[in-house]
C-alpha positions as YAML, in Angstrom:
chain: A
units: angstrom
residues:
- id: 1
  name: MET
  ca: [-8.03, 6.41, -7.30]
- id: 2
  name: ILE
  ca: [-6.82, 3.21, -8.90]
- id: 3
  name: PRO
  ca: [-8.79, 0.08, -8.02]
- id: 4
  name: VAL
  ca: [-6.56, -2.63, -6.61]
- id: 5
  name: ASN
  ca: [-8.93, -5.55, -6.96]
- id: 6
  name: LYS
  ca: [-10.36, -4.92, -10.43]
- id: 7
  name: ASN
  ca: [-12.03, -8.30, -10.91]
- id: 8
  name: THR
  ca: [-14.22, -8.34, -7.83]
- id: 9
  name: LYS
  ca: [-17.97, -7.96, -8.19]
- id: 10
  name: ASP
  ca: [-18.34, -7.02, -4.53]
- id: 11
  name: THR
  ca: [-17.71, -3.27, -4.47]
- id: 12
  name: GLU
  ca: [-17.60, -3.28, -0.68]
- id: 13
  name: SER
  ca: [-14.49, -5.46, -0.70]
- id: 14
  name: THR
  ca: [-12.69, -3.46, -3.40]
- id: 15
  name: LEU
  ca: [-9.61, -1.70, -2.08]
- id: 16
  name: TYR
  ca: [-7.97, 1.28, -3.71]
- id: 17
  name: MET
  ca: [-4.44, 2.63, -3.94]
- id: 18
  name: ASP
  ca: [-4.47, 6.30, -4.78]
- id: 19
  name: GLU
  ca: [-1.41, 8.14, -6.03]
- id: 20
  name: VAL
  ca: [-0.41, 9.11, -2.48]
- id: 21
  name: ALA
  ca: [-0.48, 5.46, -1.39]
- id: 22
  name: ILE
  ca: [1.60, 4.48, -4.42]
- id: 23
  name: LYS
  ca: [4.19, 7.17, -3.62]
- id: 24
  name: GLU
  ca: [4.31, 6.07, 0.02]
- id: 25
  name: PHE
  ca: [4.80, 2.45, -1.04]
- id: 26
  name: GLN
  ca: [7.63, 3.52, -3.38]
- id: 27
  name: GLU
  ca: [9.34, 5.39, -0.53]
- id: 28
  name: MET
  ca: [8.99, 2.50, 1.91]
- id: 29
  name: TYR
  ca: [10.28, 0.01, -0.66]
- id: 30
  name: LEU
  ca: [13.28, 2.24, -1.44]
- id: 31
  name: GLN
  ca: [14.11, 2.60, 2.27]
- id: 32
  name: LYS
  ca: [13.80, -1.15, 2.92]
- id: 33
  name: HIS
  ca: [15.28, -2.60, -0.27]
- id: 34
  name: GLY
  ca: [17.34, 0.25, -1.77]
- id: 35
  name: GLN
  ca: [15.57, -0.08, -5.11]
- id: 36
  name: LYS
  ca: [13.35, 2.48, -6.82]
- id: 37
  name: LEU
  ca: [10.05, 1.26, -8.21]
- id: 38
  name: THR
  ca: [8.04, 2.74, -11.05]
- id: 39
  name: SER
  ca: [4.44, 3.62, -10.29]
- id: 40
  name: GLU
  ca: [3.33, 0.50, -12.15]
- id: 41
  name: GLU
  ca: [5.69, -1.73, -10.16]
- id: 42
  name: ALA
  ca: [4.59, -0.13, -6.89]
- id: 43
  name: LEU
  ca: [0.94, -0.63, -7.80]
- id: 44
  name: GLU
  ca: [1.57, -4.29, -8.68]
- id: 45
  name: LEU
  ca: [3.53, -5.05, -5.50]
- id: 46
  name: GLY
  ca: [1.17, -2.99, -3.35]
- id: 47
  name: THR
  ca: [-1.78, -4.84, -4.84]
- id: 48
  name: ARG
  ca: [-0.17, -8.17, -4.04]
- id: 49
  name: LEU
  ca: [0.51, -7.07, -0.47]
- id: 50
  name: ILE
  ca: [-3.05, -5.82, 0.02]
- id: 51
  name: ASN
  ca: [-4.48, -9.04, -1.42]
- id: 52
  name: PHE
  ca: [-2.24, -11.12, 0.85]
- id: 53
  name: VAL
  ca: [-3.25, -9.18, 3.97]
- id: 54
  name: LYS
  ca: [-6.89, -9.41, 2.96]
- id: 55
  name: ALA
  ca: [-6.57, -13.17, 2.42]
- id: 56
  name: VAL
  ca: [-5.10, -13.58, 5.91]
- id: 57
  name: TYR
  ca: [-7.41, -11.22, 7.79]
- id: 58
  name: GLY
  ca: [-10.52, -11.25, 5.58]
- id: 59
  name: ASN
  ca: [-12.89, -8.50, 6.68]
- id: 60
  name: ASN
  ca: [-11.37, -8.46, 10.18]
- id: 61
  name: LEU
  ca: [-8.53, -6.11, 9.32]
- id: 62
  name: PRO
  ca: [-6.83, -4.69, 12.40]
- id: 63
  name: LYS
  ca: [-6.81, -0.94, 12.91]
- id: 64
  name: LEU
  ca: [-3.44, 0.41, 11.88]
- id: 65
  name: LYS
  ca: [-1.74, 3.65, 12.76]
- id: 66
  name: THR
  ca: [-0.71, 5.85, 9.86]
- id: 67
  name: LEU
  ca: [3.04, 6.23, 9.62]
- id: 68
  name: ASP
  ca: [4.52, 9.53, 8.54]
- id: 69
  name: ILE
  ca: [7.58, 8.24, 6.72]
- id: 70
  name: GLY
  ca: [8.33, 11.62, 5.18]
- id: 71
  name: THR
  ca: [9.07, 13.34, 8.50]
- id: 72
  name: LYS
  ca: [12.36, 12.75, 10.25]
- id: 73
  name: LYS
  ca: [12.67, 13.54, 13.91]
- id: 74
  name: SER
  ca: [15.71, 15.53, 14.92]
- id: 75
  name: ASP
  ca: [17.84, 14.47, 17.87]
- id: 76
  name: THR
  ca: [18.24, 18.04, 19.13]
...
């Protein structure tokens, strides 16, 4: 796993983006913006997003459902 918040001394508040999370972020970004990101770009933007959400919610993060963006439902 790659630590997102590398400079924190509080290990409890450190968030991580593993390779799966980076790939998922790349896919979501491509779907939304039509632009491919490198792993480094996805990590940077994902880190910024995580830090923003954490700044807004602090330790009171809402429970989120996991989205399966790789599975398309058929209309049949």
